[in-house]
C-alpha positions as CSV (number, residue, x, y, z in Angstrom):
1,M,-54.8,271.7,-45.0
2,N,-55.4,270.0,-41.7
3,D,-54.1,266.7,-40.3
4,W,-57.3,264.9,-41.3
5,Q,-57.0,266.1,-44.9
6,R,-53.4,265.0,-45.1
7,K,-54.3,261.3,-44.4
8,S,-54.4,258.8,-47.2
9,P,-57.5,256.9,-48.3
10,L,-55.9,253.8,-46.7
11,D,-55.8,255.7,-43.4
12,W,-59.4,256.8,-43.7
13,E,-60.5,253.3,-44.5
14,T,-59.5,252.2,-41.0
15,Y,-62.3,254.4,-39.7
16,V,-65.1,252.8,-41.8
17,N,-67.7,250.8,-39.8
18,K,-66.5,252.3,-36.5
19,L,-68.3,254.5,-34.0
20,V,-66.4,257.8,-33.9
21,K,-66.5,261.2,-32.2
22,V,-65.6,264.0,-34.6
23,V,-64.5,267.4,-33.3
24,A,-65.0,270.0,-36.0
25,V,-64.4,273.8,-36.1
26,E,-66.0,275.9,-33.5
27,K,-66.0,272.9,-31.1
28,H,-68.9,271.2,-32.8
29,E,-69.0,267.5,-31.9
30,Y,-70.5,264.7,-33.9
31,E,-70.9,261.1,-33.1
32,G,-71.8,258.3,-35.4
33,W,-70.8,255.3,-37.5
34,V,-68.4,256.0,-40.4
35,L,-70.0,254.9,-43.6
36,T,-67.2,256.3,-45.8
37,V,-64.8,259.1,-46.3
38,D,-64.7,261.0,-49.6
39,P,-61.1,260.6,-50.9
40,V,-61.2,264.0,-52.7
41,S,-62.6,266.3,-50.0
42,A,-61.9,264.1,-46.9
43,T,-65.5,264.6,-46.0
44,I,-66.7,262.1,-43.4
45,V,-70.1,260.4,-43.9
46,L,-71.6,259.5,-40.6
47,A,-74.7,257.3,-39.9
48,T,-76.7,257.6,-36.7
49,F,-79.6,255.5,-35.5
50,P,-81.8,257.4,-33.2
51,E,-84.3,255.2,-31.3
52,N,-87.4,254.2,-33.3
53,E,-86.1,255.9,-36.4
54,K,-84.6,254.5,-39.7
55,G,-81.3,256.3,-39.3
56,S,-79.8,259.4,-40.6
57,I,-76.7,260.4,-42.5
58,S,-74.6,263.5,-41.9
59,F,-71.6,264.9,-43.6
60,I,-68.7,266.6,-41.9
61,M,-66.6,268.5,-44.4
62,G,-63.0,267.5,-44.4
63,H,-61.6,271.0,-44.0
64,A,-63.7,271.4,-40.8
65,V,-62.4,268.2,-39.1
66,Q,-60.1,268.8,-36.3
67,E,-60.0,265.5,-34.5
68,V,-61.5,262.0,-35.0
69,E,-61.6,259.5,-32.1
70,I,-62.7,255.9,-32.5
71,L,-65.1,255.0,-29.7
72,Q,-66.1,251.5,-30.7
73,E,-65.4,248.8,-33.4
74,G,-68.3,247.8,-35.5
75,D,-69.4,244.1,-35.4
76,S,-70.8,242.2,-38.4
77,D,-74.4,243.2,-37.5
78,M,-73.5,246.8,-37.6
79,E,-71.5,246.4,-40.8
80,Q,-74.6,244.9,-42.5
81,R,-76.9,247.6,-41.0
82,L,-74.5,250.3,-42.5
83,A,-74.4,248.5,-45.8
84,R,-78.2,248.4,-46.0
85,I,-78.3,252.2,-45.7
86,L,-76.5,252.6,-49.0
87,A,-78.2,249.6,-50.8
88,P,-81.1,250.7,-53.0
89,E,-84.4,249.5,-51.6
90,E,-85.5,247.9,-54.9
91,S,-82.6,245.6,-55.0
92,Q,-83.7,244.0,-51.7
93,A,-87.2,243.3,-53.2
94,Y,-86.1,241.2,-56.2
95,S,-85.5,237.5,-56.1
96,A,-82.3,236.1,-57.7
97,E,-84.5,234.7,-60.6
98,E,-86.1,238.1,-61.1
99,L,-82.7,239.9,-61.2
100,E,-81.5,237.3,-63.7
101,R,-84.6,237.9,-65.9
102,R,-84.2,241.7,-65.7
103,K,-80.5,241.4,-66.6
104,N,-81.1,239.1,-69.6
105,A,-84.0,241.2,-70.9
106,L,-81.8,244.4,-70.7
107,K,-78.8,242.7,-72.3
108,T,-80.9,241.3,-75.1
109,W,-82.5,244.7,-75.7
110,L,-79.1,246.5,-75.7
111,E,-77.7,243.9,-78.2
112,G,-80.8,244.3,-80.3
113,N,-80.0,248.1,-80.5
114,H,-76.4,247.3,-81.5
115,I,-74.9,248.5,-78.2
116,P,-71.9,246.3,-77.2
117,V,-72.7,244.7,-73.8
118,G,-71.0,242.0,-71.7
119,E,-71.2,240.6,-68.2
120,Q,-68.5,241.2,-65.6
121,G,-67.8,240.4,-62.0
122,E,-67.5,237.0,-60.3
123,L,-71.1,236.1,-60.8
124,G,-71.6,238.0,-64.0
125,R,-74.2,240.2,-62.3
126,T,-72.8,243.5,-63.6
127,L,-73.5,244.5,-67.2
128,S,-70.6,246.3,-69.0
129,V,-71.7,248.6,-71.8
130,A,-68.9,249.2,-74.4
131,G,-66.4,248.8,-71.6
132,V,-67.1,252.4,-70.3
133,L,-70.3,252.0,-68.3
134,S,-71.5,249.4,-65.8
135,I,-75.0,248.6,-64.7
136,E,-75.5,246.8,-61.3
137,P,-78.7,245.0,-60.2
138,P,-81.6,245.7,-60.2
139,Y,-80.5,247.2,-63.6
140,G,-82.2,250.6,-63.5
141,P,-80.9,254.1,-64.4
142,E,-79.8,254.7,-60.8
143,Q,-77.5,251.7,-61.0
144,C,-75.5,253.0,-64.0
145,S,-72.0,254.3,-63.4
146,S,-69.4,255.7,-65.7
147,T,-66.7,258.3,-65.6
148,N,-68.0,259.6,-69.0
149,E,-71.0,261.8,-68.1
150,I,-72.3,262.1,-71.6
151,I,-72.4,258.3,-72.1
152,L,-73.9,257.9,-68.6
153,A,-76.7,260.4,-69.3
154,R,-77.5,258.8,-72.7
155,V,-77.6,255.2,-71.4
156,Q,-79.7,256.3,-68.4
157,G,-82.1,257.9,-70.8
158,L,-82.2,254.7,-73.0
159,L,-82.7,252.6,-69.9
160,Q,-85.6,254.8,-68.7
161,G,-87.3,254.3,-72.1
162,F,-86.6,250.5,-72.0
163,L,-88.2,250.2,-68.5
164,Q,-91.2,252.2,-69.6
165,Q,-91.7,249.9,-72.5
166,Q,-91.6,246.9,-70.1
167,H,-94.4,248.2,-68.0
C-alpha cells in the first residue's frame, strides 16, 4: 500500500476541483482537474480540457500513484464546468415544469402498480422506491441507484417499459 492509498476520503476530498500533477509508476506524469477519488481503490479521476474539445476523463489507479501535487485551486467557473461533465445531458434539456411532470407521472404509475414510492430531498425531487432505491431527475433508468443490484435491475427494467409506453 502506498502513501496515496493510506489517505482517508476526507484527505482525498481536499484535492477535488483542483488542478493537479500526478506522478505514477514508471515516471508517468498526468495533469488535470480532479473530479473525484474512488474511496475503495484510491483511483483518481482527472478531467482535462484540450483546446476546442469537449474534455476528456482519465483514471489513474490508486496503486500506481506515487505523488500528487496541487498546481492550482479551482474557481466557481471550473467547479461548474467539472460538475457538467458528470451531469447527464438529458437533465439539462428539461424545464423545471417538465421534470415535475415526469416525476409525477412516474410516481402515479409506480403507485398504480402497488410499488411504494415517496419523495425525498429538500425539494422533493428524488423519488424513493420502497426506501431502498432512489430515482433522480430526469427520472430514467440511468438515474436509478440502489445498493441492491436485483432491485436496481428490476426497477430499471420496469422504468424502461414505462418510458416506452409514454412515447
